[in-house]
Each structure stands twice: as C-alpha cells, then as structure tokens.
N, C-alpha and C positions, 0 to 999 in steps of 0.2 A: 607638472604631471601629478595627478592625484592618485594616491595609493588606495587600492581596493580594500575596504574594511571587511574583515571576516564576519561570518554569521555569529560566531561566538562573541566578538567584540560588539556587534550590534545588540545582541541580547544583554550584554553587560550595560550598554548604554540605556537600553529599555528598562533595566533594573535600577540603575543608579543616577541617571541624568535628571535634569530639571524636566518639567512637564513637556516642553517643546522638543527637547532632545529625545525623551522617551517616546513620544508620539512619532517623531520622524524615524527613529531607529526601528520601532516596531513595524511601521509602515513598510520600511525597506525589507524587513524579514518576510512579511507577508507577500510582498512583490517577488522576492527572490525564491521562496519555497512554496507559495500558495498553489501553483499549478501542479507541482509534483505531489503535494499532499492530496489534492483533489483527485488526481488520477489514481493514486493508491487507494483512496477510500471508494472511488467509483468501482474499482475492480473488486474490492472487498464486499461492497453492498450489492453490486449488480444493478444499481439504481442511482442515477446522477443526482436526482433531487435529494434523496437521503444523504448522499455523499456531501452535497453542498451544505445541508443542515449540520451534519457532523463536523465538517471543516470549520464552519463558523463557531460551533461550540468549542472545538479544540483550540482555535486561536484565542477565544475569550478566556478559556481556562489557562492557556499559556500566559496571557497577559496578567490575569489575576494572581497567578502563582509565580510571577517573575522574581519576586523577592527571594525565593528559595533556589534560584538557579545558581549553579557553580560550574565553572569550566572544568569538568572532569572527563568530558568526552566531546566529540563533535556535536555541534548544534543539531544536525540532522538526526543523530542518534537520540538525543533528548526529545526532539519533536516526534519522531516515530514511536518512541516508547509511550509518550502521552497518547498518540493517535491509536496505537495498538490497544492500550488499556481502555481508552474511551470507546473504541469499537466493540470490545468484549462486553463492556457494561451495556452499551446500546443493544447489542445482539441478545444478551440475557433478558433485557426488559421486553424485547420484541420478538423472541424466538419463535413464536407461533405465526408471526407476520412476515418474517424475512428468512431467507436462506442465502448466505453469502456465496458467491461463485467467483471463480477467477476468470475474468474476461481476458486477462493476460494470456492464459493458456489457450483460449479460443483464438486470440490474435496470432499467437505463435503457430497454432495448428492451421490457421487460414493461409499462412504463407506457403504451406505445402499443398494446398487444395487446388482444385481446378480453377483456371482463369475464367472470370465472369464474362469475358468477351467471347467465350466459346459458344457452342450450340446451346439453345434453350434447355434441352434435356440435361446437359451437363450442369447448367446453372441450378436447375431443380435438385439435381443430385448433390451439388455443393451445399445448398441450403439444408437438405436433409442431414448431411454429414455434420454441419455446424450444430444442428439441434441434438444429434447424438453425442457430440463432444460436450455440449453443455450438460447433458445428463451425466456423463462420466466425471466431469469436474465437480458437479454438485454432490457426488458420492465420496469425494475425498474427506477424510476426517478433518475437523476444523483446525486441529493443531498442525497437521501437515500442510493444509492450505495456507495457513498464516505464515508458516516458515517459508513456503515456496514464494509467496507474494513479497515478503520482506526481502528475500534474497534476489529474486528476479526483477521485481518492479522497484522496490525500495533502494536497491543497490547497496544493501548493508552486508557486512561480512558476518561470518559465523559467530564471532565473539560478540558483536553488537546485537545480533538476533538473540543470542543466549541471554544477554542482559535484559533485553526488552521483554522477552517471554518468561523470564525468571526460571530458565532451565539450564542444564549443562551444555557445553559445546558439543559433547558427544551425542546428546539427545537431539540437538538441532541438526547435526550432520545426518543422523539416522532418519529423522522426520523428513528432511529435504530429499534424501536418497529414496525413501519409500514413496514420497509424493511423485517424484520423477518416474520411478519404476512403474507405479500404478497407472500414471497417465500414459507412459509409453506402451505399457501392456494393453491398456484400454484402447489406445489409438493405433495399435499395430497394424490394423487393416487399412489405415490411411497413409498413403505414401505421398 
C-alpha cells in the first residue's frame, strides 16, 4: 500500500528533485489544488476566463519561485498567499475594467431563495433577487470581501488569512465580522 505524499512534500520534490521528479511532483500539485484555486479566483474575479488566466500565471509563478519554498506552513496557505497577492496586483492593473464580487455569497443566498421549479412569477422574482444580492456583494469593501472569501471559500483559518493579507488576527476577525454583518443586513429581506 502506497502512502499518500503531502502537498508540502510534493512541493519540496518540485524544488529539489531531478527534472522528471520536479515535473511529476508539480503536476500532482496542480491536479490536487488546481480546481480549488480556480474556484477561488472565479469567485474573486466574477469571470471564469480571467480566473483561468490568473490561475495559469499563479502556477507559473509558483514553479518559477519554487527554490524559495520552505515548509513553514501548509502548502495551501503558501498557494493562497501567492494567489491573493497576484489577484491584488491584477486588480490594481485593471481596476477600471473589473470589479471582483463574491459569487460564493450569491451561491449561499440562493440556497435560501425560491425553488426554480415553482411558478414562473416566482422564478422571475428569484432572478431579480439574485441581481439585487450581486449589487450588495459588489459594495463590500475589497478588504472585507477578500477576508470573507479566504475564510468561506479558501477554508483558511484566521491566522492564515492574517499572514496572507499582512494584517493582524484582530483585523481579520473584524473584517470578517463586518462583511458578514453587512451582507446579512443587506439581505435581511430575503428569507
């Protein structure tokens, strides 16, 4: 029986192995974490095409900088730190073209919305509600939206998010709390 190699061990193999071991280890990392990264970026960008482009850039950057990798934290923490910083750079370069929104919040809100198998007028009402929620989400401050996504979608804890965003744990906690409160307040009419 073969023991499952951790992502941290795969990254070390991608850093230190011969060319074939590096390629194989990195390929396994992409296979293991690629979908998760793409979902995170899709929700940040609100656009799957941009998310795919960013994902490829992040994987290339990760491979190019693999020599600097040290096992100080979970690999996912390292990956999402790179992704977070890369997205911020992308957003700054394109801030007049894009506005990231949290599709995660929309998905969560849709769980409590009307069933689409109901009457057509209820379906139209549900679509209008989704559009209103998108407006609320787009009004969240970027810092709060980033913390919310890293916690809810990235599955990261407060300490990891603090490190990724270069802020204190208390700041992360308050941003997360404020984001949830604003969204709950904005969506209070939707049961």
